[in-house]
N, C-alpha and C positions, 0 to 999 in steps of 0.2 A: 504494500500500500504506500502511496505517496502522500505525505502530509504537505499539501501545497502551500499553505500560508501560516502554519503554526507548528509549534514544537511542544512536546510534553516536558515538564520540568521533572525529569527522571523517567526511566523506561519502565519502572514497575511501581504500581500504586501511586501514581502522580495525582495530586489534587489541583495542580495549577497547570495551565497551558499558557504559552507566550505567543503573541502575534503582533507584529508591527510595534515592538517595544512596549506592549501593554500586557500586564498580567491579568489572568482570568482565573480567580480562585473559585473552583466549582464545588468546594466542600464547605467552607466557612461563610461565604458571602452570597451564595446563590441557591435558588430553589429549582429543583428539577420539575419541569412542567409536562414533559411527555415526549412522544416521538410520532413520526409519520413515515409510512413506507409506501412508495409508489412502485409496485412490482413491475408494472409495464415499462416504466422509465428507468428502472434500476437505481432509484434514489431513495436513501434512508436519511431522515433528519431527526436529530435529537436536540432538545432545547432546555436552556436554563434562564431564569429571570433573576436579576440582582435584587437584593433587599433594598428598601428605601432608606439608605444610610448615607452619611457624609462621605464614606470611603467605599463605594461599591467595588466589588471584585477584589478588595484588598490592594488596590492600586489607585492612588489619588488622581492619576492622569486618565484613568479609564472611566468615562462618564456614560458609557452605553447602558441601556436599560436591560438588554438581554443578549444572549448569544446562541447561535445555532451551529451545530456541527453537521455539515451536509456531506454525505458519502455518495459518490458517483461510481457507476460500474459495479454495483453490489451483486455479489454472487451468493451470499448467505447472510442471514441474521438469525442469531440464536438468542432467545429470551427464556430464561429459566430461573428457578429459585433453588439455590444450593442448600439442601437440608442440613449439611454439616455446619453452615454459617447462619442458619435461620434464627432470627430473633423474634420475640413476640410482637414487636411493633411493626408497622408497615412503612418505616422510614425510608424515604427515597433520597436521603443524604448520601452523596457520593463518597464512598470509602476510598476509591482510587480508580484510575484508568491506567491500563498497562498494555504494552506491546506483548503479544503472545504468538508463539509459533502456530501457523494455521493447522498443523496436524494435531491429532489427539494424543501425542506422545506424552510421557510422564513429565518431562522437564520442559514446560512451555515458556517459562520466564527466563530472561537473560538480562544481565546488567548492561551489556553493550551490544548494539546491532550494527552490522555492516550495511553500507548503502544498498547493496544488491539483495539483501536478505528479505524474503517475504514475511509479512506479519499481519495479524489481525489486531483490532483494538478491542479490549475487554473492559467494560465499565462494571465495577462492582459497587453495590449499594449496601448501606449499613444493615438493611433488612434481610440480606442474603440474595436479593434479586441480582441477576447478571444479564448484561446485554453484550453480545459479541458480534462484531461486524467484520465481514470479509468484503473488501471493496478495492477498486483500483486507486481511487483518490479520496481524500477527505479535505474539506476546507472549513475554516471558521467564518461564519457570517455574523458580523456585529449587528445588533438591532438598536436603532437610534433611541435616545431618550425622548420624553415628551409624550403627549397624548396620542399622537398619530401612530407611534410604534412602527414607523416605516423602516423597512430593512435597508441597510446600506450594502449595495452590491457593486 
């Protein structure tokens, strides 16, 4: 997968992503609002909204209201709840996002990835829910602040 305009702050269980010198803390400062899948178009989108605080996203320079991760060329999306990590609440607080090997081998996580190595993105939530996406590209789409919530593309 090619991360076209963002990076994870760490390859395993990252809670922040960086794009255009802006930090996006998806754990402490944002609320997961859901996802949308267009199977015909091969596009999967996942979205977070920032809390109404003075320092949204944990980055004073970042004044966007929300962000969306848009995946193109999607070949699979897996949504499951891991019984080993299940908690009694239904919290959709992001526990971490990781690069993982696309195969179902035992050791899917790595500290460092080479440019040519294929990977999926795995989103793990505090409640034990997981979303794993296999796609050709992923991009961060900032959503403008203000009442119109128009997307910046």
